[in-house]
RODO-868126 format. One record per residue (C-alpha): residue in one letter; z, y, x. Coordinates in steps of 0.5 Angstrom, whole numbers, plus 500, padded with zeros to 3 digits. Each point is the difference from the previous one (the first is absolute). Layout:
N
AZYX
...
***
This chain:
342
X832351908
X501500508
X499493504
X508499501
X501500492
X494496499
X502495505
X507500496
X497499493
X496494503
X506497503
X504501493
X494497496
X499494505
X508499500
X500500493
X494495499
X503496505
X507499496
X496500493
X496494503
X506497503
X504500494
X494497496
X499495505
X507498498
X499500493
X493497499
X498493498
X497497506
X493497500
X497496506
X494495499
X502496494
X508501500
X503505496
X508502501
X504504496
X507503502
X507500496
X506504503
X507498499
X504502494
X507502500
X504496494
X503506497
X493503499
X497493497
X505501494
X496506498
X493497501
X495499494
X496494499
X494503504
X504502506
X504494500
X493496501
X497505505
X506499504
X501493500
X494496497
X494497503
X495501494
X494496503
X501495505
X494496500
X493502500
X493497502
X498501507
X506505501
X506500504
X505504496
X507502503
X506504499
X504503505
X507501498
X505504504
X505495498
X501497507
X492502502
X499494495
X492498499
X498496494
X494499496
X494495500
X493498503
X495497495
X494497504
X494498495
X493502503
X503503506
X505499506
X505505500
X504502506
X507504501
X499507503
X504505504
X502506496
X503507502
X507498497
X501494505
X501505505
X495498505
X495506500
X506504502
X502497506
X494501505
X502495505
X498495495
X493497501
X500494496
X501503493
X501494495
X504498493
X505495504
X501504506
X508501499
X500496493
X501493497
X496498494
X501494495
X494498496
X500495494
X494498496
X502501492
X493499498
X497494496
X495498506
X501499507
X499505506
X500501507
X504505504
X497501507
X504503506
X496502506
X495495498
X505494499
X499497492
X506498496
X498497493
X505502495
X500497493
X504503494
X507501502
X499499507
X502505506
X499503506
X505504505
X496504505
X505504505
X500507504
X493500504
X503505506
X504495504
X502498507
X497494504
X503495504
X499505506
X503505496
X494505499
X498503494
X495497496
X497500493
X498494495
X500499493
X495506500
X495498494
X503497494
X494498495
X500497493
X495495497
X499496494
X497493500
X497501493
X498507498
X500497492
X507498501
X503505505
X506500504
X505506499
X505501506
X506504499
X503503506
X507503502
X500503507
X506503504
X501504506
X502495506
X504500506
X497494504
X494495500
X500494496
X495495500
X495499494
X503494495
X496497495
X505497494
X497495495
X503496494
X498494503
X502501507
X493498502
X498499508
X501507503
X504503495
X507501498
X503497493
X503505495
X507499498
X500498493
X507502496
X501498493
X499500495
X506505499
X503503494
X500497493
X496499494
X506503496
X500506504
X492501500
X500500507
X498493503
X495501506
X498498506
X500504507
X496499506
X502503506
X494501504
X501506506
X508499501
X503498507
X502493497
X493499499
X497503506
X500497507
X501507503
X502507497
X499504495
X502507502
X502502494
X495498495
X502495495
X496497494
X499495495
X498498493
X504498494
X496496494
X504500493
X499494497
X498499492
X505503496
X503505505
X499507500
X506503504
X499501508
X505501505
X507498496
X505503501
X497507501
X502503507
X499505505
X498500507
X504505504
X497499507
X493498497
X494502496
X496496496
X493500497
X498496494
X493497498
X499497493
X494496499
X498493496
X502504493
X495500495
X496507499
X503501493
X507499502
X505504504
X507501504
X506504500
X502501507
X507503500
X502505506
X505506501
X507500501
X504495497
X503505495
X494504500
X495495499
X492501498
X495495498
X492501502
X495496496
X495496505
X494496498
X497495504
X498501508
X505506500
X505501505
X506505501
X505502505
X507499500
X504504504
X507498503
X504504495
X496497494
X502493496
X494496499
X499495494
X494499495
X499496494
X493499497
X497498494
X497494503
X501496506
X497502507
X500500507
X503506505
X500501508
X506503503
X500504506
X505503504
X502504506
X506503503
X506499504
X501492501
X496494498
X506497497
X497497493
X506500496
X502508502
X500502493
X506504495
X499496494
X502504493
X503496494
X495501494
X506503496
X501506505
X493502499
X499507496
***
C-alpha cells in the first residue's frame, strides 16, 4: 500500500468513525454529573396504531421520574419539550447543559448552560419542603408550589447580550422528608423574569389561581385545578410553557373530562400521590384509534398534538399537566364526545 492509498484509507476510517460517533451522540443517553437524559423521537399516528405495548411505552412513557440524589429527564422531539424530576436528598443537584441543547455545536457560544435559550417550570411534588437556587438566590417551595425561570441569554437595558439564570440548583430542607421537583422546559424566544408561585401568595410570590372544584361526583371527575405557570398568573411571560396541577377529590377517578386533543400544542402528564398498589389507565391515540397505557405512581407520559388524553385510576390521585406550542390560550382544545371514542 503506497502513501496515497494509506492516507485515503485512514481518511475513510476517520470519516466513518466521525459519522458513527455523531449518530451515537444523537441516540445515546446523556450522563452529566448526577443528571441523566433519555430521548424520545416523534411518531406518526398511522405508525402508532401498530405498536405493541412495549413499543408504545418506549415511545411515550417516562418509566422513572424521581430517583434519590439524581436529575432524570426525558428530551422529547415533540416541540423539543423536556420533562422529568430532580430529587435532592443528601446532595444539591444542578441542571446541566448537554449536547442536544445545541450549545456545543455553536462555537461562538462561550457560556453553555441549560437555560441559555430555554424556560423552565418547576413544581415541588414531594411531601417535604425544598429550595430552588437560581444564580445564588433561594426560593422556598412547599408542596404544590412552583417557580418559573426564564431564558438566560438576553439583552440588557443597553441592548447588549448578557447571560443570567446560568445556575439552577435543587436542595431539600430535610433529607428525611425530601422535596421532589418536577420539571417542564420548552424553548424560549425571549427572557422573562423569575417568578415564584405559592398557594398563599406570601410576600415576594404570586398566588396560584385555583379553579374548582370542577366536574361532578356522578361522573366521577370532581377535581380542583391549580393554575401555576400560565399567563394569567405570571406578571410577565411565559414564552410557550404552561403548567398546572390537578388534584382529584376522594371518589373521583377520571381526569381531563371531556377528553380532547390540542392540535396546536403538546402536553406531558405526570401522575403522583397514587398508592403504590394502585394504577392508572391513561387513554391516548386518535379518537377513532384509542390506546391505553397503564401507569403507576410517579410516572409520566407525552401526549402529542394529534393524541387525545384522559385517564381513570383505581384510586384518586394528583397529576401535573405541562404544555407547549403555538399559543397561550388555556382553553385552546378540541373536545371529543365520549360516545365518539373508539
